C-alpha positions as CSV (number, residue, x, y, z in Angstrom):
1,M,-0.1,0.3,-0.2
2,S,1.4,3.6,-0.7
3,V,2.0,6.2,1.1
4,F,-1.1,8.3,-0.3
5,Q,-3.4,5.5,0.0
6,R,-2.6,5.1,3.3
7,L,-3.0,8.7,4.0
8,S,-6.3,8.6,2.0
9,M,-7.4,5.6,4.4
10,I,-6.4,7.4,7.6
11,F,-8.4,10.6,6.7
12,K,-11.5,8.7,5.2
13,S,-11.5,6.8,8.7
14,K,-10.9,10.1,10.6
15,A,-13.6,11.8,9.1
16,N,-16.2,8.9,9.6
17,R,-15.5,8.9,13.4
18,A,-16.1,12.7,13.5
19,L,-19.1,12.5,11.2
20,D,-20.1,9.6,13.8
21,A,-19.6,12.0,16.8
22,A,-21.2,14.9,15.1
23,E,-24.4,13.2,13.5
24,D,-27.5,13.6,15.6
25,P,-30.2,10.5,15.1
26,R,-33.0,13.0,16.0
27,E,-31.2,15.9,13.2
28,T,-31.0,12.9,10.4
29,L,-34.8,12.3,11.2
30,D,-36.5,15.8,10.7
31,Y,-34.3,16.2,7.6
32,S,-35.8,12.8,6.5
33,Y,-39.4,14.2,7.3
34,Q,-38.7,17.5,5.9
35,K,-37.9,15.8,2.4
36,Q,-41.1,13.8,2.6
37,L,-43.3,16.4,3.2
38,E,-41.7,18.2,0.2
39,L,-42.4,15.4,-1.8
40,L,-45.9,15.3,-0.4
41,Q,-46.4,19.2,-1.2
42,K,-44.9,18.2,-4.8
43,V,-47.4,15.3,-5.4
44,R,-50.2,18.0,-4.1
45,R,-49.4,20.6,-6.9
46,G,-49.0,17.8,-9.3
47,V,-52.8,16.7,-8.6
48,A,-53.8,20.4,-8.6
49,D,-52.4,21.6,-12.2
50,V,-53.9,18.2,-13.3
51,A,-57.2,19.3,-12.1
52,T,-56.6,22.5,-13.6
53,S,-56.1,21.0,-16.9
54,R,-58.8,19.2,-16.8
55,K,-61.3,21.7,-15.8
56,R,-59.7,24.1,-18.5
57,V,-60.6,21.0,-21.3
58,E,-64.3,20.7,-19.6
59,L,-64.4,24.3,-20.1
60,Q,-63.5,24.1,-24.2
61,I,-65.8,20.8,-24.5
62,Q,-68.8,23.1,-23.2
63,Q,-67.5,26.1,-25.7
64,L,-67.6,23.8,-28.8
65,E,-70.9,22.0,-27.7
66,Q,-72.9,25.1,-27.5
67,Q,-71.1,26.2,-30.9
68,S,-72.0,22.9,-32.3
69,N,-75.5,23.3,-31.4
70,K,-75.9,26.7,-32.7
71,L,-74.6,25.1,-36.1
72,E,-77.4,22.7,-36.0
73,T,-80.2,25.5,-35.1
74,Q,-78.5,27.7,-38.2
75,S,-78.5,24.6,-40.2
76,R,-82.5,23.6,-39.5
77,A,-83.2,27.3,-40.1
78,A,-81.6,27.4,-43.4
79,L,-83.2,24.3,-44.8
80,T,-86.6,26.1,-43.5
81,Q,-85.6,29.0,-45.9
82,G,-84.9,26.8,-48.6
83,R,-81.2,27.3,-48.5
84,E,-79.5,23.5,-48.4
85,D,-76.5,25.5,-49.2
86,L,-76.2,27.2,-45.8
87,A,-77.4,24.4,-44.2
88,R,-74.8,21.7,-45.5
89,E,-71.9,24.4,-44.4
90,A,-73.5,24.2,-41.1
91,L,-73.1,20.7,-40.9
92,T,-69.9,20.5,-42.0
93,R,-68.7,22.8,-39.5
94,R,-70.4,21.2,-37.2
95,S,-69.1,17.8,-38.2
96,G,-65.4,19.4,-37.7
97,L,-66.6,20.9,-34.1
98,A,-67.6,17.2,-33.3
99,Q,-64.3,15.8,-34.2
100,Q,-62.7,18.3,-31.7
101,I,-65.2,17.8,-29.1
102,D,-64.4,14.2,-29.1
103,G,-60.6,14.7,-29.1
104,L,-60.8,16.8,-25.9
105,R,-63.4,14.3,-24.5
106,E,-60.3,11.8,-24.7
107,Q,-58.3,14.1,-23.5
108,H,-60.3,15.0,-20.6
109,A,-60.5,11.3,-19.5
110,N,-56.7,10.9,-19.6
111,L,-56.4,13.8,-17.4
112,Q,-59.3,12.7,-15.0
113,G,-57.2,9.4,-14.8
114,E,-54.4,10.5,-14.2
115,E,-55.9,13.0,-11.7
116,Q,-56.9,9.9,-9.7
117,K,-53.8,8.6,-9.8
118,L,-51.8,10.8,-8.1
119,T,-54.4,11.6,-5.7
120,M,-54.4,8.2,-5.1
121,A,-50.3,8.3,-4.7
122,A,-50.8,11.4,-2.4
123,Q,-53.2,9.6,-0.1
124,R,-50.7,7.2,0.2
125,L,-48.0,9.0,0.6
126,Q,-49.4,11.0,3.2
127,T,-50.4,8.1,5.2
128,K,-46.4,7.0,4.7
129,V,-45.6,10.4,6.0
130,D,-47.8,10.3,9.1
131,S,-46.7,7.0,9.9
132,F,-43.3,8.2,9.6
133,R,-43.9,11.4,11.8
134,T,-45.3,8.8,14.7
135,R,-41.8,6.8,14.6
136,K,-39.9,9.8,14.2
137,E,-41.3,11.4,17.5
138,T,-41.2,7.7,19.0
139,I,-37.6,7.1,18.0
140,K,-36.4,10.4,19.2
141,A,-38.2,10.1,22.3
142,N,-36.2,7.2,22.9
143,Y,-33.4,8.4,22.1
144,T,-33.4,11.3,24.7
145,A,-34.4,9.3,26.9
146,A,-31.5,6.8,26.1
147,Q,-28.9,9.9,26.2
148,A,-30.2,11.2,29.7
149,Q,-30.0,7.4,31.1
150,T,-26.4,6.8,29.5
151,Q,-25.4,10.8,31.2
152,I,-26.7,9.6,34.4
153,S,-25.4,6.3,34.6
154,E,-21.8,8.1,33.7
155,A,-22.2,10.5,36.0
156,F,-22.9,8.4,38.8
157,S,-20.0,5.9,37.3
158,G,-17.4,9.2,37.0
159,I,-16.8,7.9,33.5
160,S,-17.9,10.7,32.1
161,E,-15.7,13.5,30.2
162,E,-17.3,16.3,32.6
163,M,-17.5,14.1,35.8
164,G,-13.9,12.8,35.3
165,D,-13.1,16.9,34.8
166,V,-15.0,17.4,38.1
167,G,-12.9,14.3,39.8
168,M,-9.5,15.4,38.9
169,A,-10.5,19.1,39.8
170,V,-11.6,17.6,43.2
171,Q,-8.0,15.3,43.2
172,R,-6.1,18.5,42.8
173,A,-7.9,20.9,44.9
174,E,-7.1,17.6,47.5
175,D,-3.3,17.5,47.1
176,K,-2.8,21.2,47.0
177,T,-4.7,21.7,50.3
178,A,-2.9,18.6,51.8
179,E,0.5,20.2,50.7
180,M,-0.5,23.7,52.0
181,Q,-1.2,22.0,55.5
182,A,2.1,19.9,55.9
183,R,4.0,22.9,54.5
184,A,2.3,25.4,57.4
185,G,3.0,22.4,59.6
186,A,6.3,21.8,58.9
187,V,6.6,26.0,59.8
188,D,5.0,26.0,62.9
189,E,7.6,22.9,63.6
190,L,10.4,25.4,62.9
191,L,9.2,28.5,64.1
192,A,8.5,26.7,67.8
193,S,11.7,25.1,67.8
194,G,13.6,28.2,67.0
195,A,15.5,26.8,63.6
196,L,13.7,29.3,61.7
197,D,12.8,33.1,62.9
198,D,9.6,35.0,62.9
199,V,10.1,37.5,60.4
200,T,6.8,38.9,61.2
201,G,7.2,39.4,64.8
202,T,8.8,41.8,66.9
203,A,13.1,41.7,67.2
204,K,13.7,40.8,70.8
205,D,16.9,42.6,72.5
206,D,19.0,41.3,74.9
207,I,17.7,42.3,78.0
208,Q,14.0,40.3,76.8
209,S,16.5,37.3,75.7
210,E,18.2,37.2,79.2
211,L,14.5,37.4,80.6
212,D,13.1,34.5,78.6
213,R,16.3,32.6,79.6
214,M,15.8,33.0,82.9
215,A,11.9,32.5,82.8
216,S,13.0,29.0,81.3
217,T,15.4,28.4,83.9
218,T,13.6,29.0,86.6
219,G,10.7,26.9,85.5
220,V,12.8,24.0,84.8
221,E,14.9,24.5,88.5
222,A,10.8,24.5,89.9
223,E,9.9,21.3,87.7
224,L,12.8,19.8,89.0
225,E,11.8,20.6,92.7
226,R,8.5,19.1,92.1
227,M,9.8,15.8,90.9
228,K,12.2,16.0,93.9
229,S,9.5,16.3,96.5
230,E,7.3,13.9,94.5
231,L,10.2,11.2,94.9
232,G,10.8,11.8,98.7
233,Q,7.1,11.0,99.2
234,G,6.6,8.1,97.1
235,G,9.9,6.1,97.8
236,G,11.1,6.8,101.3
237,G,14.3,4.4,101.3
238,S,15.6,5.9,98.0
239,T,17.1,9.4,98.6
240,P,18.7,7.6,102.5
241,Q,20.6,5.4,100.1
242,I,21.8,7.4,97.6
243,E,22.9,9.9,100.7
244,G,24.1,6.9,102.6
245,G,26.1,6.2,99.7
246,N,27.6,9.3,99.5
247,G,28.4,9.7,103.2
248,A,30.1,6.6,103.0
249,G,32.3,7.7,99.8
250,N,32.9,10.9,101.5
251,T,34.1,8.8,104.7
252,G,36.5,6.9,102.6
253,N,37.6,9.6,100.9
254,R,38.5,11.2,104.6
255,E,40.6,8.3,105.6
256,G,42.3,7.6,102.5
257,S,43.4,11.5,102.7
C-alpha cells in the first residue's frame, strides 16, 4: 500500500469517526421528514395542476358543444328558408367541431385518470408521512431518554468526560490542600523549635532574651523541685541510700587522705 493510499484511508477513517460523533439521529430524522413533506407537497401541486388542466378541457368542451348546437339550429333554419347550401355548410362545420369535441373528451378522460392516480399517490404518501412522523417522534423520544440515562449512568460511575474533569479538579484541590497543610505544619514546627526566625514578629533585644532564659531556667528548677518532692514522698528509702552512699564515699575519702 502506497503512502498516499494510507493517508487517504486514515483521513477517511478519521472523517467517518468525526461524522459519527457529530451526527445526531434526531436531526437526521427531522431532515428525512422534511424531505418527505416536500415530496408530498410536489405531488399535491401535481394533482392541482392536472385538475386545473382537466377543468380547462371541460370548459373548452362546453364551448364547442354550444357552438355545435348553434350550428345545428342554423342548419335547420337554412333548410326552412330553402337554403340547402347554407345548411350543408353549417353541418360541415358542426362535424369538425364534433371531431374536436371527441378529441377533447379523450384528453379529458386521460387527465381525469391521471388526476385519480396522483390523488391516490398523494393519499398513500400522506399515510406514509404520517406513519413516519409518528415513528420519528417515538425514536427521538427513545433516543433522548437513552441519552439522558447514559449521561446519568456515566455521572454516577464517574466515567463521563465532565465528571472526569470534576474528579480531577477535586483531586488537585485535595492534593494542594494537603500540601499547604503539611507546609504550614512544618513552618510551625520550625518556628517553635527556633530553627526558623519569625520575620513577622517583633525583634527581641538582649535584655528580653536574658529575661526569657531566666524564666525558662526558673521553670526548669521548679519542675525539678516538684519531681524531687514527689520522689521523696513515694519512695522514702531511695533518698537515704543515695545520701548514705555519698556519706560512705566521703568517709572513705577522708580516711584515705
